[in-house]
C-alpha positions as CSV (number, residue, x, y, z in Angstrom):
1,M,22.5,13.1,14.1
2,K,20.2,10.0,15.1
3,L,20.3,6.9,13.1
4,S,17.7,4.1,13.4
5,G,17.3,1.2,11.0
6,D,14.2,-0.3,12.7
7,I,11.7,2.5,12.2
8,T,9.4,2.3,9.1
9,R,7.0,5.0,9.9
10,F,8.0,8.2,8.3
11,E,6.2,10.5,10.6
12,E,7.9,8.8,13.6
13,I,11.3,9.3,12.1
14,R,10.6,13.0,11.4
15,S,9.1,13.7,14.8
16,R,12.1,12.0,16.6
17,G,14.7,13.7,14.5
18,E,16.1,10.7,13.1
19,Y,18.3,10.7,10.0
20,Y,16.2,10.5,6.7
21,I,17.6,10.1,3.1
22,D,15.4,12.5,1.1
23,R,13.4,10.3,-1.3
24,T,10.7,13.0,-1.9
25,P,12.0,14.1,-5.3
26,Y,10.4,10.9,-6.5
27,I,7.0,12.3,-5.8
28,K,7.4,15.0,-8.5
29,K,8.7,12.3,-11.0
30,L,5.7,10.1,-10.2
31,E,3.3,12.9,-10.8
32,K,5.1,14.1,-14.0
33,S,4.7,10.5,-15.4
34,N,0.9,11.2,-15.4
35,E,0.3,7.5,-14.6
36,R,-2.5,6.7,-12.2
37,F,-1.4,3.0,-11.7
38,V,2.2,2.7,-10.8
39,I,4.2,-0.6,-10.0
40,C,7.5,-0.2,-8.4
41,L,10.0,-3.1,-8.1
42,R,12.6,-3.1,-5.5
43,P,14.9,-5.8,-3.7
44,R,13.8,-6.8,-0.1
45,E,16.6,-4.5,1.5
46,F,15.1,-1.5,-0.2
47,D,13.3,0.6,2.5
48,R,9.8,-0.1,0.7
49,H,7.9,0.3,4.0
50,L,9.3,3.7,4.7
51,F,8.9,4.9,1.2
52,I,5.3,4.0,1.2
53,S,4.9,5.5,4.7
54,M,6.3,8.8,3.3
55,L,4.0,8.8,0.4
56,G,1.0,8.2,2.8
57,S,2.2,11.1,4.9
58,Y,2.4,13.4,1.9
59,Y,-0.8,12.3,0.2
60,G,-3.1,11.6,3.3
61,L,-5.6,14.3,4.4
62,E,-5.0,13.3,8.0
63,F,-1.3,14.8,7.8
64,K,-2.5,18.3,6.3
65,N,-1.9,20.1,9.6
66,R,1.4,18.5,10.0
67,F,2.7,19.1,6.5
68,R,5.3,21.8,7.5
69,K,6.6,19.8,10.3
70,L,7.1,16.6,8.4
71,F,8.4,18.1,5.1
72,K,9.6,21.5,5.6
73,D,13.4,20.9,5.0
74,L,12.8,18.1,2.3
75,Y,12.8,18.7,-1.3
76,I,9.0,18.2,-1.7
77,G,8.4,20.6,1.3
78,K,10.0,23.3,-0.7
79,N,8.4,22.2,-4.0
80,P,5.0,20.9,-3.2
81,T,2.5,19.6,-5.7
82,P,-1.2,20.4,-5.8
83,N,-2.0,16.8,-4.7
84,A,-0.3,17.3,-1.3
85,N,-2.7,15.9,1.5
86,S,-5.6,15.7,-0.8
87,Y,-6.4,12.0,-0.6
88,H,-8.0,9.4,1.5
89,V,-5.4,6.6,1.5
90,L,-6.0,2.9,1.9
91,K,-2.8,0.9,2.8
92,L,-2.7,-2.9,2.0
93,D,0.6,-4.6,3.3
94,F,1.1,-8.1,2.2
95,S,4.8,-8.4,3.3
96,N,3.9,-10.5,6.2
97,M,2.0,-13.3,4.4
98,N,3.0,-16.9,5.2
99,I,3.6,-18.8,2.0
100,N,4.2,-22.1,4.0
101,A,0.5,-22.0,5.0
102,A,-0.7,-22.3,1.4
103,N,-4.2,-23.6,2.3
104,D,-4.7,-20.4,4.4
105,I,-3.7,-17.9,1.7
106,Q,-7.3,-16.9,1.1
107,K,-7.8,-16.2,4.9
108,Q,-4.5,-14.3,5.0
109,Y,-5.6,-12.0,2.1
110,L,-9.0,-11.5,3.8
111,S,-7.4,-10.6,7.1
112,I,-5.0,-8.1,5.5
113,I,-7.6,-6.4,3.5
114,K,-9.9,-6.1,6.7
115,L,-7.0,-4.8,8.7
116,G,-6.4,-2.1,5.8
117,I,-10.1,-1.2,5.9
118,K,-10.2,-1.1,9.7
119,D,-7.1,1.4,9.7
120,F,-8.8,3.4,7.0
121,F,-12.0,4.0,8.9
122,R,-9.9,4.6,12.2
123,R,-8.0,7.5,10.3
124,Y,-11.0,9.1,8.6
125,K,-14.0,8.5,10.8
126,H,-14.3,12.2,11.5
127,T,-14.1,13.3,7.7
128,L,-16.3,10.4,6.1
129,S,-19.9,9.5,6.3
130,Y,-19.8,5.9,5.4
131,Q,-22.2,3.0,6.0
132,S,-20.0,0.0,6.7
133,D,-22.8,-2.4,8.0
134,G,-21.9,-6.0,7.0
135,L,-18.8,-4.9,5.1
136,L,-16.3,-6.5,7.4
137,S,-18.3,-9.8,7.7
138,Q,-17.7,-10.5,3.9
139,P,-15.9,-13.9,3.6
140,D,-14.4,-13.3,0.1
141,P,-11.4,-10.7,-0.2
142,S,-12.5,-9.2,-3.8
143,T,-16.2,-9.0,-2.7
144,L,-15.1,-7.1,0.4
145,L,-12.9,-4.7,-1.6
146,N,-15.8,-4.2,-4.1
147,M,-18.1,-3.4,-1.4
148,F,-15.7,-1.1,0.3
149,F,-15.0,0.9,-3.0
150,Q,-18.5,1.3,-4.2
151,P,-19.4,4.5,-2.1
152,F,-16.2,6.3,-3.3
153,Q,-17.4,8.1,-6.4
154,N,-17.1,11.7,-5.2
155,I,-13.9,11.6,-3.1
156,K,-10.2,11.2,-4.0
157,L,-8.9,7.7,-2.9
158,F,-5.3,6.6,-3.1
159,V,-4.5,2.9,-2.7
160,F,-1.0,1.8,-1.5
161,I,0.0,-1.9,-1.9
162,N,3.2,-3.2,-0.3
163,E,4.6,-6.5,-1.8
164,Y,1.7,-7.5,-4.0
165,D,4.1,-10.4,-5.1
166,H,5.5,-11.3,-1.7
167,F,5.1,-15.0,-2.2
168,L,6.7,-15.3,-5.8
169,P,10.3,-15.5,-4.7
170,E,9.3,-18.3,-2.2
171,I,7.4,-20.5,-4.8
172,L,10.4,-20.3,-7.1
173,D,12.4,-22.2,-4.5
174,P,12.9,-25.8,-5.5
175,E,12.0,-26.9,-2.0
176,F,8.5,-25.2,-2.1
177,N,5.9,-28.2,-2.4
178,D,2.6,-26.5,-2.4
179,F,2.1,-25.6,-6.0
180,P,-1.3,-27.5,-6.3
181,P,-3.2,-25.6,-3.6
182,F,-1.4,-22.4,-4.5
183,I,-2.4,-22.7,-8.2
184,R,-6.1,-23.2,-7.1
185,L,-5.9,-19.9,-5.3
186,N,-4.8,-18.0,-8.4
187,P,-8.3,-17.1,-9.4
188,M,-9.0,-15.6,-6.0
189,I,-5.7,-13.5,-6.2
190,R,-6.5,-12.5,-9.8
191,R,-10.2,-11.3,-8.7
192,I,-8.6,-9.0,-6.1
193,Y,-6.6,-7.2,-8.7
194,Q,-9.5,-7.2,-11.1
195,T,-11.5,-5.4,-8.5
196,L,-8.9,-2.8,-8.0
197,K,-8.7,-2.2,-11.8
198,Q,-12.5,-2.0,-11.9
199,A,-12.4,0.5,-9.1
200,S,-9.8,2.5,-10.9
201,N,-11.8,2.6,-14.2
202,N,-15.1,3.6,-12.7
203,G,-13.5,6.4,-10.5
204,S,-13.8,4.9,-7.2
205,V,-10.0,4.8,-7.0
206,D,-8.0,7.7,-8.3
207,R,-4.6,6.4,-7.9
208,I,-2.8,3.1,-7.1
209,F,0.8,2.6,-6.1
210,V,2.1,-0.9,-6.0
211,V,5.5,-2.1,-4.5
212,G,6.9,-5.5,-5.5
213,I,10.0,-7.5,-4.9
214,D,12.7,-7.3,-7.6
215,K,13.0,-11.1,-7.8
216,G,16.1,-11.3,-9.9
217,V,18.1,-9.1,-7.4
218,D,16.4,-10.9,-4.5
219,R,17.4,-14.4,-5.7
220,I,21.0,-13.4,-6.6
221,K,21.5,-12.1,-3.1
222,R,20.4,-15.5,-1.4
C-alpha cells in the first residue's frame, strides 16, 4: 500500500495506486439532496482539494473514457449516477490568495478566474465551439465571468469553487490592519457571486459546488 500526503489530484493518486479513503458515497448523497447550489464547510486540514478533484473526475466529460480505471473499485464506480462524466467543469481555486496584499485583491481574483477559464478551454478545446475573442482581456472579474457564461445555454456546466472564504479567518485576526481597503473591495466580491447566481438562474450554470473553511474549528486549532 502506497501512502502520499502531498498529492491532491485524484486521477494521479488512482493512476499511481496510492491509498485513497473512499469519499465517493458523498456523491449520491449530494445528488439525492436535489440541491443545485451546495456550500460545504471544512477545516483547513480536511482534504478539500482532493475532494473537489475527485468530484471533477467524476463529473467531467474529459474523464469519461477513464471512468472504470479511476472508480471501478470505489462505491460510486459500483453505483454510478446518470450524471457521471456529463458536465463541462469550471474550477476556481481561491486557496492561494494573499490577504496581506489587500490592495491587490481584485487583481488576485481576476488572475484566479482567468486561470480557471484558461484551464477550462485547455480541457474542452476539442469538444466546444467557443468564441473567446477579447474575453481574457476584461479587467473586471465579474464582467469576465458574465461574458464567459453567456454562451452556455445549451450545455451542462458545473462550477467548483475552493475556499470562497479563504480570507475570512485572516481578517478576524486582531493583527490584521487592512480593513479599510478590504471593505472597499466587498462590492467587487459580491458582484462575482451575484454573477454566479445569475448564471445559475438563467440556465448557463447547471450546478455549483462551493467549499469553504470551517472558521470555528480553524480558529480553535490555531
